[in-house]
N, C-alpha and C positions, 0 to 999 in steps of 0.2 A: 485565495482559493475559492472557487465557485461553490456556493451553497449546494447546488445540484450534485456536484461531485462528492461532497461530504455525505449528503443524504444517500447517494447511491452506494457508497462504501459501507455505511452503517446498515443499510438494508441488506446488502450482500452478506455482511458479517452475521446478522441475525438469522438470515435464511440458512446459512451454512452451519451454524452451531448445532452440535457441539464440536464440529470440525473447524479448523482455521480456514478462512477464505483468503484469496489473494487476487491481485490484479495490477494493472498498470495505471500510472498517473500521466495524463496527457496534457501538454501545454507548451509554455515557453519558459525561459529562464525566470520570468517575473510572475507568471500566472499559471495556475493549474485550472484548466477549464473543464476537464472531464476525467472520469474514472472508468476504465475498461476492465470488466471482470475477466478472470482467467480461471481455468481449471487447476485445482491444486493437485499436482502430480506426485506429491510426497507419499512414501509408503506408509507413513504414520501421520495422516492429516489431522489427527487430534492434538498433535504436539509440535508440528512444524509445517512449513509450506515450501513448495517448489512450483514456481510458475511454469505451466506447461510450455515447452519450447515452441510448439506451433502457435499457441495463443500469443506468445511473446513476439514472434516474427510477424504474425498477422497484425498485431497492435502497432508495431513500428511502421509497417507498410501503410496502414490506415491513417496513422498520425501524419506521416509524410505527405500523403495525398491531401490532407487538410491544411498543409503548411505549418504543422505542429511537430512536436517530437515527444518521445517518452522521456519524461523528466524524473521518473521515480517509480516506486512500487508501493503497494499497500498490502497489509494483511491484518488479520484479527487475532486477538487473544481472548478466546471465549470464556476463560475462567480467571483471567488476571488483568492487571492494569495495562495501560497503553505505554509500556516502556520496553526497550529492547531486552529480550531474554538472552541467556547465555547461548542458546542455539542460534538466535538471530545474529549475535556477535560473531559466532564461529562460522556462519554460512554466508554472511553478507559479502558481496564481492564487487559492487559497483561504486567506486569512490565518486564523490561529488553528486551522487543521485540522492533524491529524497526518499525517505522511508516513512510512510504514514502508517500508524498502528491504531487500531480501534480496540479498546479494552471493554469487554462486555461484563466485567465483574461489578460494575456500578450502573445505576440508572439515574440520569441518562448515560449512555455510553461515553466513555472518555476517548478523546481523539487527540493524538500528539504526533508531531512531525519531527523527523530527525534527518540530518545529512551525514553521510558516511565520509569521513576524511581520514585517510591513512589508517584505516581499520578501526577508528573510533567513531561512535555515534555522538553527534552534537545536536542538542535540541534546537529546532528552528521555530521561532514564533511565526504565526501566520494570522492573516485577517480573512474572515469569511465575507464574501460579497455576493450580492443577489445574482 
């Protein structure tokens, strides 16, 4: 995962707090090269996230134009660790996508990545590159 993508996600999480932020992870099956912020369209943005549909479609279109794809999503937990919440588990719907979570409960922020497989979140180790 590109260091710039992680830095962008953490900056977005801090700027959005106390609300949850969200966005798209852009790259290939092997590499996440960018994070694209999206508007959190949830009716209760302090406790959940919904990627704005227009931002979602625009992000897919832009990724395709760059020869890349949306490989996952990110969001923040402003007051808790970087682990899937019950709400995350109930609302996740893209199997085989990555779900990056930034937990702002600690300093430095905790960053963890998960893959959704058959409704279960499995933690995915990742390496940060320049």
